[in-house]
N, C-alpha and C positions, 0 to 999 in steps of 0.2 A: 504494500500500500504506500503510495507516494505521500510526502508530507502534506501537499495541498489537499489530496483526497482525504487523508486522515483528519486534517483540520476541518474540512467541510462536514465530515461525519460527526466529529466531536462537537462542533458548533451546534448542530441540530440536537444531539443528545443532551447537551448541557441546557438548552433552552426548554426541553420538554422532559426533564428528568424527574426522579422521585422526590426531589426537594419541593416540587410543585404538585405532583400527582401520586396518589397512593399506588401501591403495588397491585392492588385488586380493586374491583368496582362491582357494584350490585352484589355485595356480600362476599362472593367467592370467585368471580370471573377474573382471570389473570390479565394484567396490563401487558399487552403484547407490543407496545410501541417500540421498545428497544429492538426486539427480534425483527420486526418488520422493516424498520429503518436500516438496520445492519444488512438484512437480506437485499433490500432495494439497492443499497450502496454496492453490494457485491455483484448485482446485476447491471452496474454502471449507470444507475439513475442519476440525474443531475442533482445538484444541491437544491435547486428550486423545487424539484419533485420531492426530495426528502423533506423539505420544509412544509410543503403543501400537504403531504401525506400526514406528517406529524401533527400539524395544526388540525386537520380533519379528525384524526383519531383522538386527539386530546379532548374533543367535545364529548366523548363517551366516558371519560375518566372522572374520578372523584379527587377532591383536593387531598394533599398529603395530611396525614394525622399529625397533630402537634406532639412535640417531644414531651416525655414525662420525666426526663432526667437521664444522666449518664449511667451506662452499664459498664461493669469491669469484668475481669477474667473469671470471676466467680458468679456474679449476678446475671450475666447474659444467659447462663445455662438454665436459670429459673424460668426463662421465657420460651424455651424450646417447645414448639408445638402449641403455644397458647394463642396464636393468631392475633397478637397485639404487640404494640411498641416496635413496629417495623422500623421507623425512623431512628429509634435509639439503637436497635440492632445494627442498622447501617452505619451509624456513627462509631459504634464499637469496632466493627470490622474495618472501617476506614482508618481508624487509628492503628489497628494491627497491621494493615497493609503499609502504612507510612513507616512503621517500625521494622517489619519483617520482610517487606516486599510482597509482590503478588504470589509468586511461587512458594515462598516461605510460609505465608499465611494459609494458602490452600493446603499445603502439606501438613501444617500443624493442626488445622481444624477439620479437615475432611477425614475424620476418623469415626470411631464408634458413636460419639455424641451426635454427629450429623448424618453419617453416611447411610445407615440402614433405613432410616425413616424419611429420607429426603429425596431419594432418587425416584420413587414411585408416587410420592404424595402430590396432591393438588394437580392431578391429571398430567404429571411429569413436568409441569411448568417451572418449578424452581431450578431444576438442573438444566432445563432448556435456557432459562434466563442466564444462568451462570456461563453456559457455553457461548451464548451470543455476546455476553459481556467480554469474555476473553477474546473473541473475534474482533470486537470493537477496540480492544486495547485501551480501555479507559478505566482507571482505578475505581472511580465512584461507582461505575456499573458492576464491577467485580464485587465490591462491597454489597451492592444490592442483591446480587446472586446469592452470596453467603447468607445475607439477612433473610432472604426468602426461604432458603433451605432450613433455617432455624424457625422462622415464622410458621411455615406450613408443615413442619416435620411431624410424621406420625408413623412410628415403627410398628411391625406386627407384634401383638402382645405375647403370643406363644408359638414356638416352633412346632410343638406337639401338645396341644392343649388337652388336659385331662377331661374326662367326660363330665365330671361334676363341677367344673369351673366355668362360669359364664364369662366369656371374654368380650372385650370391646370397650367402648367409651361410656361406661355407666349405663346410659339410656339405650345403648346398642347391645349390651351384654345378653339380654334375654333372647333377642333375635339371633345372635351368633350361636348360642347354645341350641336353639331350635334348628338352625341351618345344619349344624353338625349332625343332629339326629336325623334330619331329612335325607341328607346325601347318602346315608348308609341304610336307609329304609327301603326294602324291596317294594313296598306299597306306594312310595312317593311317585307322583306323576312324572312322565317323561315328555320332552318337547315333541311337537308334531313331526319334526324332521328326523327323529331318532331312528325310526325303522329304516329310513333310506340313507343314513349317514355313510354307509359303505359305498355309496355312489361316488365318493371321492376317489376310490380306487379306479373306477372306470374313467374318471377325468384324467388320471395319470396315464392310463393305458392309451388314451387318444392323442397324447403328445409324444414327441421324440424322446427316446431314452436320454436321461440327463437333463430334461427340461426343468422349468421353474419349480414345478411341484415336487421335484426330486431334491430340492434344496433341503439341507438338514433341518432348518427351522420349520419349513412347510411340512415336512414329514412329522415333526414333533407335534405340530398343531393338529394334523390329521389324526394322529393317534389319540390325542386328548379328546377330539370330537367323538370318538367311539367309546369313551369311558362313561358308563351309566351314572357314576357318582357325579361327574361334572355335568352331565345332561340334566340330572335332577336339580343341581345347583342353579343352572340357567333358568329353569322353571320357577324356582323359589324366588330368585332375585327379581324376575320380571313380574310375577303375578302376586306374590304374597308379601313381599317386603315393602312394596310401594307405600302403603298407608303408614307403616311404621316409620319409613324414612322421612316423612314430613316432619315428625317430631325430632328425629335425629339431626336433620339439616338445621333446624332452628337451634338445637342445643350446641352443635359443633361449629356452626357457621362455615360448613364445608358443603360442597354440592352433593346432589344425589349420586352422581357418578363416583365421587371420592368416597362416599360412605359405602357404596357397593364394593369399591376396591378394598376398603377397610374390612368389610365382612368377609370377602374372599381370603384376604391375607390372615385374618383371625381364625378362619375355619378350615381352609383347604391348603394351607401352606405346606403341610407334609406331602400332599399329593403333587403340588407344583415342584417341590424339591425332588421328589421321586422321578418325575418326568425329566427334569434337567439332568439328574444323575444317570438315568437310563439312556438318555440321548448320547452320552459319551462326549458331548461337546467340550467339557472342561477336563476330561480325563487325562489327557497328555499335555496339558498346558502347564509347563514347568518353568518358562522364562518369558521375558518380554517379547521376544521375537514371535513365539508361538501365540502369545496373548494378542499381539497385533493381527496375526492371521485370523484368530478367532473373532476379534472385534470386526474385521472386515466381513466375515461370514454373517455375523449377527446384524450388522448394519445393512447388508444386502438382504438378509432374511426379513428384516422389518419392512423393507420396501416390497418384497415379494408378497408378504402377508397382506399389506395394504392394497397392492395392485391386484391380487388374485381373489380378494374377498368377493363373494357373490353379492354382497351389499356394496354397490359401487360408491367409491369415494367415502368410505366409512370414516366418520369424523374422529373417532378415538384411535383407530388403527393408524390414522394419519399422524397422530402425535408420537407414535413409535418411530416413525421415519425422522421427524424433526428432532426428537430427543436423542436418537442414536447419533445424528449428525452433530448435535451440540456436545454430547458426552465425549466425542473424539477430541474436543478442545480441552476438556477437563482432566481426563485420565492421566496425561503426562505429568500433571502437577502433584499427584498423590505421592505420599512419602515412600511407599514400598511396593514391590511387585504384588505382595499378598493383598494390599488394599486396592490396587488397580484391578486385580482379578476379582476381588469381592464386589467392587462396584459394577463390573460387567455382569456378574452373576445376579446381583440384585436387580439390575435393569432387565435382564432376561426373565427373571421371575415376574417382574411387573408387566412385561409384555404378554406373558402367558395369562396373567390375571385380566388384562384388558381384553384379550380374545374371549375369555369366559363372559365378562360383562356384556360384550357385544353379541351374546347368544351363539358363540362359536360358529360363525358363518361358514358355509361351504367354500372351499377354495377351487377356483376355476382356472383351467389351463389357458394360457395366452397364445394368440396367433396374430402376430403383427410383424411386419418387415420394415426395414429402413425406408423403402420406397413409399410406404404408407404415411410417412410422417413429415410434418413441416420442418423447416430449418430452426436452429436455435435462435437465430436473429428474429424470426417471426414470433416464436414463443416468448422470447424475452421482451420484445416490444409490447406485446399484448399484456404480459404480466405487469410491467411497470405502470400501465394505465389503470390496473385494477386496484380495488380498495380492500379486498379480503386478505387479511394478514396471514391466514393459513395457506392460502393459495401461493402467496409470495414466498413463504418459507419453503414450501414443498418444491417449487420450481428452482429456487436457489440451491436447495440441497441436491436435487437431481442433477443440475448442471455441474456442480462441484464433484459429485460422485462419478459422473461420466469422465470428467477431466482426470480424475484420479485412477479410475479402474478400467477405462476403455469404453468403447461404444456399446458393447453388448454384455449381458449377463446370461450365461447359459444359452447363448445363441439368440437371445431376444434383445432388441434395442430398448430395454425397459426404462432406462433413465429418461430418455427423450420422449418415450411414449407416455409415461406418467405425467411428465411436464406438459405435454401437448393436451392431454385430456383434462388435467386439473386447471390449466390456464383457460380452457374453453375454446382453444383453437380448433380442437376436434371434440366431438361428443364422446362421452364414456361409452365403451362398446357394449355395456349391459346396464 
């Protein structure tokens, strides 16, 4: 990034930062202004466009909450997961960055206190925010990312909860206990698609050997889709938790989606851990070089899951794509190989949980060729005109991924295809 380009980006981010606007709005929606402006900048949008976009987005946001006083190395921990005092958390991490530097601060704080409960919380937005802050290379925004990871933090309560313990956030404890009972009950209802879920195998049979659905992460999701315990869980989450969630949302100030995620991680975590172990993805990862290879596979797998979902343009699977892209900027700053490996595993676990929340959609084989697609110039020009922050981030991620990994993934020009469909240059094929 040239000095003039960085200056233009920093000027806009400084004018529309969290000293003016809170990190969330309408109770639990994430402030995406940083992400979208960084992505637009990466797509070569002009400073005028960055400014007009930020000004338009800022009209949706809420004013920054006033400071309640300084936090220190002890008192900041008292506010992990409390969803309050964001500005004070930012000020604390800003002081730490001034003292330790960005890498030193991330290495020091992205440990047990923050890591386990912050990678999947708030629909993945805190770690996305930190990743985009690192891409922006502005210390205030990095402090925002760390503050958001503390602000929204929510770790799983039990890795293997005993049957007689109600887990969750007080008001959600009873429903978590009931979910644990239901997923193991042979009398619990199954979703309408359960009897046909083996149809995924025929979808794989219809594509070339080694196609997208043969990707290890796609294979893992397809196995999960056939698990009757998880099938029962999708029914319970969709049909019977809804009324209870209204109370939980009010109590936790977190979205219905986030509370569903909490319920899955509080009840089905051992199942998710089993699938990750059974997949063998992490089995031979013993050094950073192998971890880098695994991260590439996971990053590409998140895109395959989003692109192949029978629910076109699935909103929450989309966040797996943008979160993976952001985590790539965060992982090198962690203090040790074990923590970097742990972060990737936590992200994978969250990705599996998102798939369950979205009713474990069927994965559909792709058929698209390079000749079917418009140029990147056409896609990029259309994207820069748009206002949808998620669209902008997906296109930016896909363009960077293609530059890093080549035009095709398993013989499919997936990066440009997803960007073309998401930008609206081409209609989604289903």
